[in-house]
N, C-alpha and C positions, 0 to 999 in steps of 0.2 A: 429305609423307612417306607412303609407301604400305606396306601390310601386308607385301608381298613384300620390301621393303627390310629389315625387321626379321627376316623369316624367313631371308633370305640371311645376314644378320649372325650370327644364332644358329648356323646350320648351319656356317659357316666357323670360328667360334670353337670349336665342339664337335668338328669333324672335324680341325682343325689345318691344313688346306690348302684352297685354292679348288677344286682338282681333285676332292678327296674330297667336298666340299660339293656341287659340281655333280652328281656321280654320285648322291648321296643324294637330291637334289631333282629328278633327271631333267631337268636343263636344261643348256644349253651353258655351258662355263666362261667364255667372253667375256661372256656375258649377266650372270653373277653378278658379275664384276669391274666391269662398267659400272654395275650397280645399286648396288653398294657405294660406288663413287666418287660417284655422285649423292647418296647419303645423307650422305657426308662433306662434300660441298659445302654441302648444306642445313644441316648442324649446325655447319659451320665449323671442324671439328677432324678430324684423322686418327683413325680408329677401329681400324686394324690396322697392324701393323708386320711386316716380313719378318724371319725368323730363319733359322738354319742348318737348322732342322727343318721350316720351313713358314712359317706366319703366327701371330701372337699378338696379343691385344688390347692397345691402348695404354691409358693411364689413362682416357681418354675412353671407349674401347670397354668397359672394365670397368664404368664408371659407367652406360653405356647398357644393358648386357646384362640386368640384372634387370628393367628396364622393358620391354625387348623381349620377354623370356620371359613377363612378366605379360600383355602385350597379346595375344600369341599364345594364351596359355591362356584369356584372357577370350573371345576369338573362338570358340575350340573349345568352351568352356562354353556359349556362346550357341547354337551349333549343336546341341549335345547336348540342351539344354533344349527346343528346338523339336521335335527328334526325339522326346523323351520325351512331350511333349504330344500328338504324333501317334501315340503308341503304338509307336514304332520305337526300340528300344534299341540304341545303338551304343557304341563305346568299348572300353576295355580293363579287364580285371579280373585281379588277381593273387591266386592261391590258395596257401596253405601247408598242408602235411600232414606229420605225423610219419610216418616209414617204418613204424612199428608199426601204423598204422591202415589198411594196404592192404586189409584184409578188410572195411572198411566199404562202404556203398553209394555212396561218392563218385564212382566212375567212372560209375555210372548217372545220378547227379545231373548231372554235367557234360555227359554225352551228351544228356540230355533238354534241358538249358539251351541247348546249342549248337543243337539242332534248333529250339527256340523262338525263339532270337535269333542267327541266323547272322552278323549283322554285328558281334558282340562278339568281340574277340580275348581268348582265355583263356590265361594262363600258370600253370604249376604248379611249385612248388618244394618240396623236402623239407628237413627239419631237425629237431633236437630240439624238443620243445614249448617249452622256455625260449627257444631261439633264435627260433622262429617268433613267439612272443608279443612279443619285443623288436622284431622286424621289423614286426609289426603296429602297435605303438605309434609306431614311427618313420615309418609311412606307406609302407613298402616293399612290403607286401602288404595286400590289402583284407579278407580273412577267412581264418581258419585253423581246421583241425580239430586239436585238441591234447589230449594227456592232461593232466589236471589233478588235483592233490592238495589244493590249497588255494584261496584266493581269487584271482581274476584281478587283473592290474595295474590301477592307476587309469586311468580313461578307456576301459576295455575292457568291453563287454557280452558276456554268454555265454548259451548255451542248452545244457543238458545233453542229450547224445544217448544215452549209456549210462552207467550207474553199476555197476561190477562189483567183486566181492570178489577179492582176490589169493589164490592158492592155491600150495601147495608141490608142484610137479610132480616126481614121482619118490619121494615119501614114501608108504609103505604104510599109514600110520596114517590114521584117519578125520579126525583133527585134530592139529595140532602147535603147540606154543608157540614163540614167537620165541626163547626161550632155548635150546630143544632144537635149533634150526637152527644155532646158533653152532659146534657141533662138527663140522659137515658141510660139504663143499665146496659153496659156493653159486654159482648163476648168476643174474644179474640184468640187467634192462634198463640201458642206458647212462645215466650221469648226465645230468640235464636232461630226462629223460622223466617223464611223469606217474606211471607205476607205480613207478619208482625213487624219485621224490620221496616218494611215500606210504610205501614200505617204509622208507626212511631215517628219515623222521619217526617212524614207529612204533617202530623200533629205538631211537631216541634217547629217546623217551618211556618205553620199557621199561628203559632203562639198559643195553642190550647193544650190542656193537660187532661187526657181521658182518664176516667175512673173505671178500671176494668173489673167487672163483677165476676167474670168466669173466664178461665183459660183452659185450652185443651190442645193436644197435638193432632186430633182428628177433626178435620173440617166438617165431615158428615155429621158427627155428634153435635157440633155447634149449630149446624143448619137445622137439625131436628129440634134442638132446644128452642131456637128462634121460632120455629113453626108452632111450638106449643105456647108461645107468648111469654117466654121467660126473659126476653130482652132482645136487643139488636145484635146480630153477629156480623162482624166485618170479615168477609171471606172473598177469595177469588171467584169470579163469575163461573168458571168451569166447575168448581167444587159444588156450587149450588145446582148446576145442571146435573152433575153426577148423583146428587142426593135424590133426584126424582121427586121432590116434594112440591106441593102446591102452596108456595109461600111467596109473598111479594118481596121484591128486592129493589132498592133504590141506588142509582148511580151516585158516587161520591163527587162532591164539588169542593175544591178542584179535583180532577181525576187523579187517582192513585193506582199505580200498576205494580205488579210483581211477576217475576219471570221464573220459569223452571229451566235450569241450565244443566246440561251434561258437562261435567268438569273432570279434568285429568291433569297430571303434572306435565307441564310443557317442557321441562328440562330433564325428565326421567328421574330414576331409571324405571322403565316399564319393560317387563319381560314379554316374550312372544305371545303368551296367552292374553295378557292385558292389552297389548297392541291390537291383537285380532278382535277382541271384544270392543275396544274403542272404535275401531274401523267399522265394525258391524253396527254399532249404535249411531255413529255419525251418518252412515249410509241410510239409515231409516229416517233420520231427520226428526 
């Protein structure tokens, strides 16, 4: 049994047709078919069956598939380990970022990391902080920048990048109590974001129930709406400064704070590319 036998089997099962698998592997279709037949003869069982939509694994194929994937992953891991010893970082790293954090220095970090490690493939996805943390725990992303109001989920390590007070944008007072906001049209970050979680928790602790007139994932949009007199926007103070708008902002009483944290899985697994990016991000603070 050769490694390419397992590689061809995995590709055909994942793609659903021999033709698509051959295109993915950049080899001729007859070669894929011949190698799979050789593997079936060696194992003594058919691994694939034809269907109206292509091919599908037999019971034997389903049984072999996880071992084939594990073998391929082990070989790739061995290559990455040797590259890491040589100081050459390869592989893939998936990064998650809440849309409200676009004003951070993440673009500079990723650009510098790509320049230092050109062999690493970087992917970036957006989502609410709650969604990104769930993806992190599930292993779908390697590290995330997320707004945090409380403690991280189990198995997640964090480093605080910023810790900001929330302010009421569009209020002329120097400070405003949570109860005073209840009679005004409020604009807040979307549910699942760190600032919204912090505000909701503060309101619950104060025994007040806000009536949210407008929600958005972009704090700059909310700041602009507040500047046009459409309501009071509850936002991190840093987002107001980033908006560059001449609009009054009142401190909340009691004070409400929201953090931006860098988060990663504390118990792995993190490949060499992910570990390198986590180290680079932590070094920047």
